[in-house]
A tleap script that builds the chain and sets N, CA, C and O, in Angstrom:
source leaprc.protein.ff14SB
mol = sequence {
  NMET ALA THR LYS LYS ALA PRO ALA LYS LYS
  ALA ALA VAL LYS LYS ALA PRO ALA LYS LYS
  ALA ALA LYS ALA ALA LYS PRO ALA LYS ALA
  LYS ALA LYS ARG LYS PRO ASN ALA ALA PHE
  MET LYS PRO MET ALA ILE SER GLU THR LEU
  ALA ALA ILE VAL GLY SER LYS PRO LEU PRO
  ARG THR GLU VAL THR LYS LYS VAL TRP ASP
  TYR ILE LYS LYS ASN LYS LEU GLN ASP ALA
  LYS GLU ARG ARG ASN ILE ASN GLY ASP ALA
  ALA LEU GLN LYS LEU PHE GLY GLY LYS LYS
  THR VAL SER MET PHE GLU MET ALA LYS HIE
  ILE ASN LYS HIE LEU CSER
}
set mol.1.N position { 36.117 35.232 -66.645 }
set mol.1.CA position { 36.585 33.954 -66.270 }
set mol.1.C position { 35.894 33.482 -64.999 }
set mol.1.O position { 35.608 34.245 -64.076 }
set mol.2.N position { 35.659 32.263 -65.009 }
set mol.2.CA position { 35.005 31.703 -63.846 }
set mol.2.C position { 36.047 31.245 -62.857 }
set mol.2.O position { 36.968 30.497 -63.185 }
set mol.3.N position { 35.880 31.704 -61.665 }
set mol.3.CA position { 36.817 31.278 -60.625 }
set mol.3.C position { 36.129 30.266 -59.736 }
set mol.3.O position { 34.950 30.384 -59.402 }
set mol.4.N position { 36.874 29.315 -59.384 }
set mol.4.CA position { 36.321 28.273 -58.514 }
set mol.4.C position { 36.431 28.716 -57.069 }
set mol.4.O position { 37.472 29.189 -56.613 }
set mol.5.N position { 35.334 28.550 -56.373 }
set mol.5.CA position { 35.337 28.850 -54.943 }
set mol.5.C position { 35.754 27.599 -54.190 }
set mol.5.O position { 35.395 26.477 -54.545 }
set mol.6.N position { 36.502 27.827 -53.167 }
set mol.6.CA position { 36.932 26.691 -52.345 }
set mol.6.C position { 35.749 26.219 -51.507 }
set mol.6.O position { 34.984 27.044 -51.008 }
set mol.7.N position { 35.586 24.912 -51.344 }
set mol.7.CA position { 34.463 24.420 -50.525 }
set mol.7.C position { 34.621 24.898 -49.074 }
set mol.7.O position { 35.725 24.942 -48.531 }
set mol.8.N position { 33.480 25.254 -48.468 }
set mol.8.CA position { 33.497 25.745 -47.082 }
set mol.8.C position { 33.911 24.615 -46.155 }
set mol.8.O position { 33.511 23.463 -46.324 }
set mol.9.N position { 34.722 24.977 -45.173 }
set mol.9.CA position { 35.186 23.972 -44.219 }
set mol.9.C position { 34.070 23.674 -43.215 }
set mol.9.O position { 33.373 24.575 -42.749 }
set mol.10.N position { 33.926 22.426 -42.907 }
set mol.10.CA position { 32.927 22.026 -41.915 }
set mol.10.C position { 33.505 22.237 -40.535 }
set mol.10.O position { 34.689 22.000 -40.295 }
set mol.11.N position { 32.655 22.686 -39.632 }
set mol.11.CA position { 33.108 22.898 -38.256 }
set mol.11.C position { 33.410 21.544 -37.627 }
set mol.11.O position { 32.672 20.577 -37.816 }
set mol.12.N position { 34.478 21.493 -36.897 }
set mol.12.CA position { 34.875 20.246 -36.256 }
set mol.12.C position { 33.882 19.918 -35.148 }
set mol.12.O position { 33.568 20.774 -34.321 }
set mol.13.N position { 33.396 18.708 -35.129 }
set mol.13.CA position { 32.429 18.264 -34.136 }
set mol.13.C position { 33.176 17.461 -33.074 }
set mol.13.O position { 33.847 16.471 -33.369 }
set mol.14.N position { 33.037 17.922 -31.823 }
set mol.14.CA position { 33.687 17.203 -30.733 }
set mol.14.C position { 32.783 16.063 -30.300 }
set mol.14.O position { 31.571 16.225 -30.166 }
set mol.15.N position { 33.380 14.937 -30.090 }
set mol.15.CA position { 32.609 13.785 -29.639 }
set mol.15.C position { 32.592 13.761 -28.114 }
set mol.15.O position { 33.599 14.027 -27.458 }
set mol.16.N position { 31.428 13.436 -27.572 }
set mol.16.CA position { 31.294 13.332 -26.120 }
set mol.16.C position { 32.035 12.083 -25.658 }
set mol.16.O position { 32.066 11.079 -26.369 }
set mol.17.N position { 32.629 12.139 -24.475 }
set mol.17.CA position { 33.335 10.952 -23.987 }
set mol.17.C position { 32.354 9.803 -23.784 }
set mol.17.O position { 31.195 10.025 -23.435 }
set mol.18.N position { 32.798 8.633 -23.992 }
set mol.18.CA position { 31.941 7.455 -23.889 }
set mol.18.C position { 31.526 7.259 -22.427 }
set mol.18.O position { 32.368 7.060 -21.551 }
set mol.19.N position { 30.215 7.321 -22.183 }
set mol.19.CA position { 29.693 7.141 -20.826 }
set mol.19.C position { 29.412 5.676 -20.544 }
set mol.19.O position { 29.393 5.254 -19.388 }
set mol.20.N position { 29.199 4.919 -21.572 }
set mol.20.CA position { 28.859 3.510 -21.387 }
set mol.20.C position { 29.972 2.759 -20.684 }
set mol.20.O position { 29.710 1.895 -19.848 }
set mol.21.N position { 31.189 3.076 -21.013 }
set mol.21.CA position { 32.319 2.388 -20.395 }
set mol.21.C position { 32.380 2.699 -18.900 }
set mol.21.O position { 32.721 1.831 -18.097 }
set mol.22.N position { 32.050 3.936 -18.529 }
set mol.22.CA position { 32.090 4.326 -17.123 }
set mol.22.C position { 31.010 3.583 -16.324 }
set mol.22.O position { 31.247 3.179 -15.186 }
set mol.23.N position { 29.830 3.406 -16.923 }
set mol.23.CA position { 28.743 2.714 -16.223 }
set mol.23.C position { 29.062 1.240 -16.030 }
set mol.23.O position { 28.730 0.659 -14.997 }
set mol.24.N position { 29.694 0.648 -17.004 }
set mol.24.CA position { 29.989 -0.771 -16.917 }
set mol.24.C position { 31.024 -1.054 -15.830 }
set mol.24.O position { 31.051 -2.147 -15.264 }
set mol.25.N position { 31.872 -0.073 -15.540 }
set mol.25.CA position { 32.920 -0.278 -14.553 }
set mol.25.C position { 32.358 -0.305 -13.124 }
set mol.25.O position { 32.941 -0.947 -12.250 }
set mol.26.N position { 31.216 0.395 -12.870 }
set mol.26.CA position { 30.637 0.433 -11.528 }
set mol.26.C position { 29.930 -0.879 -11.222 }
set mol.26.O position { 29.249 -1.427 -12.088 }
set mol.27.N position { 30.079 -1.392 -10.005 }
set mol.27.CA position { 29.352 -2.613 -9.647 }
set mol.27.C position { 27.872 -2.280 -9.435 }
set mol.27.O position { 27.542 -1.209 -8.925 }
set mol.28.N position { 27.005 -3.174 -9.815 }
set mol.28.CA position { 25.562 -2.955 -9.674 }
set mol.28.C position { 25.188 -3.009 -8.195 }
set mol.28.O position { 25.644 -3.883 -7.458 }
set mol.29.N position { 24.350 -2.058 -7.773 }
set mol.29.CA position { 23.902 -2.028 -6.380 }
set mol.29.C position { 22.799 -3.055 -6.190 }
set mol.29.O position { 21.878 -3.145 -7.001 }
set mol.30.N position { 22.894 -3.819 -5.129 }
set mol.30.CA position { 21.856 -4.791 -4.812 }
set mol.30.C position { 20.695 -4.041 -4.165 }
set mol.30.O position { 20.902 -3.149 -3.342 }
set mol.31.N position { 19.480 -4.409 -4.542 }
set mol.31.CA position { 18.310 -3.758 -3.960 }
set mol.31.C position { 18.168 -4.191 -2.512 }
set mol.31.O position { 18.199 -5.381 -2.199 }
set mol.32.N position { 18.013 -3.215 -1.638 }
set mol.32.CA position { 17.845 -3.506 -0.215 }
set mol.32.C position { 16.422 -4.006 0.021 }
set mol.32.O position { 15.467 -3.466 -0.536 }
set mol.33.N position { 16.291 -5.034 0.846 }
set mol.33.CA position { 14.956 -5.522 1.169 }
set mol.33.C position { 14.242 -4.493 2.020 }
set mol.33.O position { 14.851 -3.839 2.867 }
set mol.34.N position { 12.959 -4.354 1.793 }
set mol.34.CA position { 12.160 -3.397 2.534 }
set mol.34.C position { 11.896 -3.941 3.927 }
set mol.34.O position { 11.436 -5.070 4.092 }
set mol.35.N position { 12.192 -3.123 4.920 }
set mol.35.CA position { 11.984 -3.542 6.302 }
set mol.35.C position { 10.566 -3.177 6.728 }
set mol.35.O position { 10.113 -2.069 6.443 }
set mol.36.N position { 9.858 -4.075 7.400 }
set mol.36.CA position { 8.509 -3.739 7.862 }
set mol.36.C position { 8.574 -2.691 8.974 }
set mol.36.O position { 9.516 -2.659 9.766 }
set mol.37.N position { 7.567 -1.851 9.012 }
set mol.37.CA position { 7.477 -0.812 10.025 }
set mol.37.C position { 7.115 -1.460 11.364 }
set mol.37.O position { 6.132 -2.195 11.459 }
set mol.38.N position { 7.898 -1.188 12.375 }
set mol.38.CA position { 7.687 -1.799 13.688 }
set mol.38.C position { 6.359 -1.385 14.310 }
set mol.38.O position { 5.787 -2.137 15.099 }
set mol.39.N position { 5.864 -0.205 13.967 }
set mol.39.CA position { 4.596 0.269 14.535 }
set mol.39.C position { 3.431 -0.622 14.098 }
set mol.39.O position { 2.482 -0.811 14.859 }
set mol.40.N position { 3.490 -1.168 12.890 }
set mol.40.CA position { 2.422 -2.049 12.420 }
set mol.40.C position { 2.488 -3.422 13.081 }
set mol.40.O position { 1.473 -4.111 13.188 }
set mol.41.N position { 3.662 -3.813 13.519 }
set mol.41.CA position { 3.846 -5.140 14.081 }
set mol.41.C position { 3.617 -5.191 15.591 }
set mol.41.O position { 3.611 -6.273 16.179 }
set mol.42.N position { 3.432 -4.046 16.216 }
set mol.42.CA position { 3.244 -3.975 17.670 }
set mol.42.C position { 1.856 -4.514 18.036 }
set mol.42.O position { 0.854 -4.035 17.505 }
set mol.43.N position { 1.784 -5.498 18.931 }
set mol.43.CA position { 0.470 -6.001 19.353 }
set mol.43.C position { -0.328 -4.915 20.088 }
set mol.43.O position { 0.203 -4.207 20.943 }
set mol.44.N position { -1.588 -4.805 19.741 }
set mol.44.CA position { -2.463 -3.783 20.306 }
set mol.44.C position { -3.513 -4.454 21.202 }
set mol.44.O position { -3.941 -5.580 20.947 }
set mol.45.N position { -3.912 -3.743 22.244 }
set mol.45.CA position { -4.990 -4.230 23.112 }
set mol.45.C position { -6.310 -4.073 22.361 }
set mol.45.O position { -6.535 -3.075 21.677 }
set mol.46.N position { -7.175 -5.070 22.501 }
set mol.46.CA position { -8.422 -5.109 21.743 }
set mol.46.C position { -9.600 -4.905 22.681 }
set mol.46.O position { -9.645 -5.491 23.763 }
set mol.47.N position { -10.567 -4.066 22.264 }
set mol.47.CA position { -11.759 -3.810 23.084 }
set mol.47.C position { -12.665 -5.046 23.079 }
set mol.47.O position { -12.489 -5.952 22.264 }
set mol.48.N position { -13.630 -5.069 23.994 }
set mol.48.CA position { -14.560 -6.199 24.093 }
set mol.48.C position { -15.406 -6.331 22.830 }
set mol.48.O position { -15.705 -7.440 22.388 }
set mol.49.N position { -15.788 -5.199 22.256 }
set mol.49.CA position { -16.614 -5.217 21.049 }
set mol.49.C position { -15.873 -5.880 19.898 }
set mol.49.O position { -16.436 -6.709 19.182 }
set mol.50.N position { -14.619 -5.515 19.724 }
set mol.50.CA position { -13.801 -6.078 18.651 }
set mol.50.C position { -13.395 -7.522 18.971 }
set mol.50.O position { -13.217 -8.333 18.062 }
set mol.51.N position { -13.250 -7.838 20.254 }
set mol.51.CA position { -12.863 -9.190 20.669 }
set mol.51.C position { -13.909 -10.226 20.258 }
set mol.51.O position { -13.573 -11.392 20.056 }
set mol.52.N position { -15.169 -9.815 20.133 }
set mol.52.CA position { -16.224 -10.732 19.704 }
set mol.52.C position { -15.985 -11.218 18.276 }
set mol.52.O position { -16.493 -12.270 17.886 }
set mol.53.N position { -15.215 -10.461 17.498 }
set mol.53.CA position { -14.970 -10.807 16.095 }
set mol.53.C position { -13.601 -11.455 15.900 }
set mol.53.O position { -13.491 -12.469 15.212 }
set mol.54.N position { -12.544 -10.872 16.507 }
set mol.54.CA position { -11.171 -11.314 16.225 }
set mol.54.C position { -10.525 -12.099 17.361 }
set mol.54.O position { -9.439 -12.649 17.178 }
set mol.55.N position { -11.146 -12.165 18.502 }
set mol.55.CA position { -10.534 -12.841 19.650 }
set mol.55.C position { -9.988 -11.816 20.629 }
set mol.55.O position { -9.864 -10.636 20.299 }
set mol.56.N position { -9.660 -12.269 21.842 }
set mol.56.CA position { -9.314 -11.311 22.897 }
set mol.56.C position { -7.823 -11.060 23.067 }
set mol.56.O position { -7.444 -10.097 23.733 }
set mol.57.N position { -6.963 -11.895 22.487 }
set mol.57.CA position { -5.527 -11.684 22.703 }
set mol.57.C position { -5.011 -10.517 21.851 }
set mol.57.O position { -5.531 -10.277 20.762 }
set mol.58.N position { -3.998 -9.793 22.333 }
set mol.58.CA position { -3.456 -8.652 21.588 }
set mol.58.C position { -2.896 -9.077 20.232 }
set mol.58.O position { -2.188 -10.079 20.126 }
set mol.59.N position { -3.222 -8.309 19.209 }
set mol.59.CA position { -2.777 -8.583 17.840 }
set mol.59.C position { -2.245 -7.308 17.196 }
set mol.59.O position { -2.655 -6.211 17.577 }
set mol.60.N position { -1.337 -7.431 16.226 }
set mol.60.CA position { -0.922 -6.248 15.462 }
set mol.60.C position { -2.101 -5.724 14.637 }
set mol.60.O position { -3.017 -6.472 14.296 }
set mol.61.N position { -2.060 -4.459 14.330 }
set mol.61.CA position { -3.132 -3.796 13.569 }
set mol.61.C position { -3.410 -4.522 12.245 }
set mol.61.O position { -4.565 -4.659 11.844 }
set mol.62.N position { -2.355 -4.985 11.571 }
set mol.62.CA position { -2.531 -5.663 10.287 }
set mol.62.C position { -3.293 -6.973 10.445 }
set mol.62.O position { -4.132 -7.309 9.609 }
set mol.63.N position { -3.007 -7.710 11.505 }
set mol.63.CA position { -3.688 -8.979 11.749 }
set mol.63.C position { -5.159 -8.749 12.113 }
set mol.63.O position { -6.027 -9.532 11.728 }
set mol.64.N position { -5.431 -7.683 12.846 }
set mol.64.CA position { -6.817 -7.359 13.205 }
set mol.64.C position { -7.627 -7.126 11.934 }
set mol.64.O position { -8.735 -7.642 11.792 }
set mol.65.N position { -7.064 -6.341 11.008 }
set mol.65.CA position { -7.755 -6.047 9.756 }
set mol.65.C position { -7.990 -7.333 8.962 }
set mol.65.O position { -9.069 -7.523 8.401 }
set mol.66.N position { -7.003 -8.206 8.910 }
set mol.66.CA position { -7.153 -9.482 8.194 }
set mol.66.C position { -8.270 -10.319 8.795 }
set mol.66.O position { -9.081 -10.898 8.072 }
set mol.67.N position { -8.309 -10.380 10.132 }
set mol.67.CA position { -9.330 -11.199 10.791 }
set mol.67.C position { -10.730 -10.614 10.594 }
set mol.67.O position { -11.696 -11.364 10.450 }
set mol.68.N position { -10.848 -9.293 10.588 }
set mol.68.CA position { -12.154 -8.677 10.336 }
set mol.68.C position { -12.601 -9.009 8.915 }
set mol.68.O position { -13.770 -9.323 8.694 }
set mol.69.N position { -11.678 -8.943 7.943 }
set mol.69.CA position { -12.026 -9.289 6.554 }
set mol.69.C position { -12.399 -10.767 6.440 }
set mol.69.O position { -13.312 -11.111 5.690 }
set mol.70.N position { -11.715 -11.636 7.163 }
set mol.70.CA position { -12.073 -13.055 7.149 }
set mol.70.C position { -13.500 -13.245 7.670 }
set mol.70.O position { -14.268 -14.028 7.111 }
set mol.71.N position { -13.848 -12.535 8.731 }
set mol.71.CA position { -15.199 -12.593 9.306 }
set mol.71.C position { -16.228 -12.105 8.286 }
set mol.71.O position { -17.284 -12.716 8.121 }
set mol.72.N position { -15.915 -10.997 7.602 }
set mol.72.CA position { -16.839 -10.431 6.607 }
set mol.72.C position { -17.060 -11.417 5.460 }
set mol.72.O position { -18.193 -11.625 5.027 }
set mol.73.N position { -15.982 -12.021 4.971 }
set mol.73.CA position { -16.100 -12.959 3.849 }
set mol.73.C position { -16.803 -14.253 4.261 }
set mol.73.O position { -17.605 -14.799 3.502 }
set mol.74.N position { -16.496 -14.745 5.475 }
set mol.74.CA position { -17.109 -15.990 5.962 }
set mol.74.C position { -18.618 -15.830 6.090 }
set mol.74.O position { -19.371 -16.747 5.764 }
set mol.75.N position { -19.060 -14.665 6.564 }
set mol.75.CA position { -20.488 -14.417 6.770 }
set mol.75.C position { -21.155 -13.718 5.580 }
set mol.75.O position { -22.326 -13.346 5.656 }
set mol.76.N position { -20.414 -13.541 4.485 }
set mol.76.CA position { -20.922 -12.914 3.247 }
set mol.76.C position { -21.592 -11.576 3.532 }
set mol.76.O position { -22.747 -11.355 3.169 }
set mol.77.N position { -20.842 -10.682 4.191 }
set mol.77.CA position { -21.387 -9.380 4.580 }
set mol.77.C position { -21.010 -8.265 3.608 }
set mol.77.O position { -21.451 -7.128 3.775 }
set mol.78.N position { -20.200 -8.575 2.593 }
set mol.78.CA position { -19.851 -7.552 1.609 }
set mol.78.C position { -21.028 -7.388 0.657 }
set mol.78.O position { -21.572 -8.377 0.166 }
set mol.79.N position { -21.424 -6.146 0.394 }
set mol.79.CA position { -22.565 -5.853 -0.466 }
set mol.79.C position { -22.320 -6.422 -1.859 }
set mol.79.O position { -21.246 -6.221 -2.427 }
set mol.80.N position { -23.305 -7.133 -2.419 }
set mol.80.CA position { -23.140 -7.778 -3.719 }
set mol.80.C position { -23.036 -6.777 -4.863 }
set mol.80.O position { -22.251 -6.974 -5.791 }
set mol.81.N position { -23.818 -5.712 -4.805 }
set mol.81.CA position { -23.815 -4.726 -5.896 }
set mol.81.C position { -22.701 -3.700 -5.720 }
set mol.81.O position { -21.933 -3.447 -6.648 }
set mol.82.N position { -22.616 -3.120 -4.549 }
set mol.82.CA position { -21.601 -2.102 -4.245 }
set mol.82.C position { -20.543 -2.754 -3.367 }
set mol.82.O position { -20.652 -2.738 -2.141 }
set mol.83.N position { -19.508 -3.333 -3.999 }
set mol.83.CA position { -18.519 -4.152 -3.294 }
set mol.83.C position { -17.699 -3.372 -2.262 }
set mol.83.O position { -17.044 -3.970 -1.409 }
set mol.84.N position { -17.733 -2.045 -2.340 }
set mol.84.CA position { -16.989 -1.236 -1.364 }
set mol.84.C position { -17.678 -1.178 -0.018 }
set mol.84.O position { -17.063 -0.793 0.976 }
set mol.85.N position { -18.947 -1.556 0.030 }
set mol.85.CA position { -19.722 -1.452 1.265 }
set mol.85.C position { -19.795 -2.777 2.001 }
set mol.85.O position { -19.835 -3.850 1.398 }
set mol.86.N position { -19.810 -2.670 3.320 }
set mol.86.CA position { -19.955 -3.842 4.183 }
set mol.86.C position { -21.270 -3.690 4.934 }
set mol.86.O position { -21.509 -2.681 5.597 }
set mol.87.N position { -22.113 -4.704 4.820 }
set mol.87.CA position { -23.390 -4.717 5.538 }
set mol.87.C position { -23.146 -5.396 6.876 }
set mol.87.O position { -22.813 -6.580 6.928 }
set mol.88.N position { -23.310 -4.649 7.946 }
set mol.88.CA position { -22.984 -5.175 9.265 }
set mol.88.C position { -24.062 -6.062 9.855 }
set mol.88.O position { -25.252 -5.767 9.751 }
set mol.89.N position { -23.631 -7.161 10.479 }
set mol.89.CA position { -24.550 -7.954 11.286 }
set mol.89.C position { -24.533 -7.356 12.690 }
set mol.89.O position { -23.991 -6.266 12.874 }
set mol.90.N position { -25.103 -8.025 13.680 }
set mol.90.CA position { -25.206 -7.455 15.029 }
set mol.90.C position { -23.830 -7.121 15.612 }
set mol.90.O position { -23.655 -6.060 16.210 }
set mol.91.N position { -22.857 -8.018 15.442 }
set mol.91.CA position { -21.521 -7.790 16.011 }
set mol.91.C position { -20.813 -6.629 15.305 }
set mol.91.O position { -20.171 -5.806 15.956 }
set mol.92.N position { -20.931 -6.564 13.977 }
set mol.92.CA position { -20.266 -5.488 13.242 }
set mol.92.C position { -20.942 -4.137 13.457 }
set mol.92.O position { -20.279 -3.101 13.445 }
set mol.93.N position { -22.264 -4.147 13.653 }
set mol.93.CA position { -22.949 -2.875 13.902 }
set mol.93.C position { -22.458 -2.242 15.195 }
set mol.93.O position { -22.331 -1.020 15.274 }
set mol.94.N position { -22.181 -3.054 16.212 }
set mol.94.CA position { -21.619 -2.515 17.454 }
set mol.94.C position { -20.239 -1.917 17.182 }
set mol.94.O position { -19.889 -0.864 17.715 }
set mol.95.N position { -19.462 -2.606 16.343 }
set mol.95.CA position { -18.121 -2.150 15.997 }
set mol.95.C position { -18.172 -0.848 15.194 }
set mol.95.O position { -17.325 0.029 15.365 }
set mol.96.N position { -19.174 -0.732 14.315 }
set mol.96.CA position { -19.306 0.440 13.433 }
set mol.96.C position { -20.106 1.574 14.050 }
set mol.96.O position { -20.493 2.508 13.348 }
set mol.97.N position { -20.358 1.509 15.336 }
set mol.97.CA position { -21.081 2.592 16.003 }
set mol.97.C position { -22.555 2.633 15.664 }
set mol.97.O position { -23.145 3.714 15.638 }
set mol.98.N position { -23.174 1.483 15.400 }
set mol.98.CA position { -24.600 1.420 15.134 }
set mol.98.C position { -24.975 1.534 13.665 }
set mol.98.O position { -26.146 1.365 13.325 }
set mol.99.N position { -24.026 1.813 12.786 }
set mol.99.CA position { -24.332 1.933 11.356 }
set mol.99.C position { -24.568 0.556 10.748 }
set mol.99.O position { -23.872 -0.403 11.082 }
set mol.100.N position { -25.568 0.458 9.841 }
set mol.100.CA position { -25.846 -0.805 9.172 }
set mol.100.C position { -24.860 -1.064 8.034 }
set mol.100.O position { -24.408 -2.194 7.846 }
set mol.101.N position { -24.528 -0.013 7.275 }
set mol.101.CA position { -23.631 -0.148 6.132 }
set mol.101.C position { -22.483 0.839 6.271 }
set mol.101.O position { -22.681 2.015 6.577 }
set mol.102.N position { -21.268 0.328 6.036 }
set mol.102.CA position { -20.063 1.142 6.144 }
set mol.102.C position { -19.186 0.833 4.930 }
set mol.102.O position { -19.100 -0.318 4.502 }
set mol.103.N position { -18.531 1.865 4.375 }
set mol.103.CA position { -17.599 1.590 3.274 }
set mol.103.C position { -16.331 0.972 3.851 }
set mol.103.O position { -16.031 1.140 5.032 }
set mol.104.N position { -15.600 0.267 3.019 }
set mol.104.CA position { -14.388 -0.396 3.508 }
set mol.104.C position { -13.339 0.614 3.963 }
set mol.104.O position { -12.466 0.273 4.761 }
set mol.105.N position { -13.409 1.844 3.472 }
set mol.105.CA position { -12.465 2.879 3.893 }
set mol.105.C position { -12.828 3.414 5.276 }
set mol.105.O position { -11.949 3.743 6.074 }
set mol.106.N position { -14.121 3.498 5.552 }
set mol.106.CA position { -14.592 3.917 6.880 }
set mol.106.C position { -14.316 2.838 7.924 }
set mol.106.O position { -14.116 3.132 9.103 }
set mol.107.N position { -14.309 1.604 7.478 }
set mol.107.CA position { -14.148 0.476 8.390 }
set mol.107.C position { -12.862 0.591 9.202 }
set mol.107.O position { -12.864 0.321 10.403 }
set mol.108.N position { -11.773 0.986 8.567 }
set mol.108.CA position { -10.489 1.122 9.265 }
set mol.108.C position { -10.586 2.166 10.373 }
set mol.108.O position { -10.025 1.984 11.454 }
set mol.109.N position { -11.295 3.252 10.104 }
set mol.109.CA position { -11.474 4.304 11.105 }
set mol.109.C position { -12.222 3.761 12.325 }
set mol.109.O position { -11.858 4.055 13.464 }
set mol.110.N position { -13.257 2.975 12.083 }
set mol.110.CA position { -14.042 2.412 13.189 }
set mol.110.C position { -13.248 1.365 13.965 }
set mol.110.O position { -13.376 1.272 15.185 }
set mol.111.N position { -12.431 0.580 13.268 }
set mol.111.CA position { -11.619 -0.437 13.939 }
set mol.111.C position { -10.581 0.219 14.840 }
set mol.111.O position { -10.330 -0.253 15.949 }
set mol.112.N position { -9.977 1.306 14.367 }
set mol.112.CA position { -8.931 1.984 15.148 }
set mol.112.C position { -9.449 2.487 16.487 }
set mol.112.O position { -8.682 2.583 17.445 }
set mol.113.N position { -10.728 2.808 16.573 }
set mol.113.CA position { -11.296 3.272 17.832 }
set mol.113.C position { -11.303 2.172 18.888 }
set mol.113.O position { -11.359 2.451 20.085 }
set mol.114.N position { -11.245 0.920 18.438 }
set mol.114.CA position { -11.312 -0.213 19.359 }
set mol.114.C position { -9.951 -0.828 19.651 }
set mol.114.O position { -9.864 -1.881 20.282 }
set mol.115.N position { -8.889 -0.172 19.193 }
set mol.115.CA position { -7.524 -0.624 19.462 }
set mol.115.C position { -6.808 0.383 20.342 }
set mol.115.O position { -6.983 1.590 20.179 }
set mol.116.N position { -6.002 -0.108 21.275 }
set mol.116.CA position { -5.204 0.816 22.102 }
set mol.116.C position { -3.879 0.199 22.454 }
set mol.116.O position { -3.071 0.823 23.142 }
savepdb mol mol.pdb
quit
């Protein structure tokens, strides 16, 4: 005689508590505005060599860099083929320690020597 086997019981699956409801209850955090670093905004004394390019009054480091870039663009001193390089004229060569061509990454190092 054929006996019928009882179907196997399925293991009970526990449901995870709903997390979506918990997230919706929390108020959304407003993003805090980024505060500028005070060290960048501090006016720095400018050497005579650098003053020939950016002026003699004390400026923050960021403004000095902007003014040097304005000078480079106005006088078309950025290398046409290798855009990372700056070809110095007489004033920039003094700033760059006598070098004719300086990369834009080296430029910051040379400018920092003329700020105090």
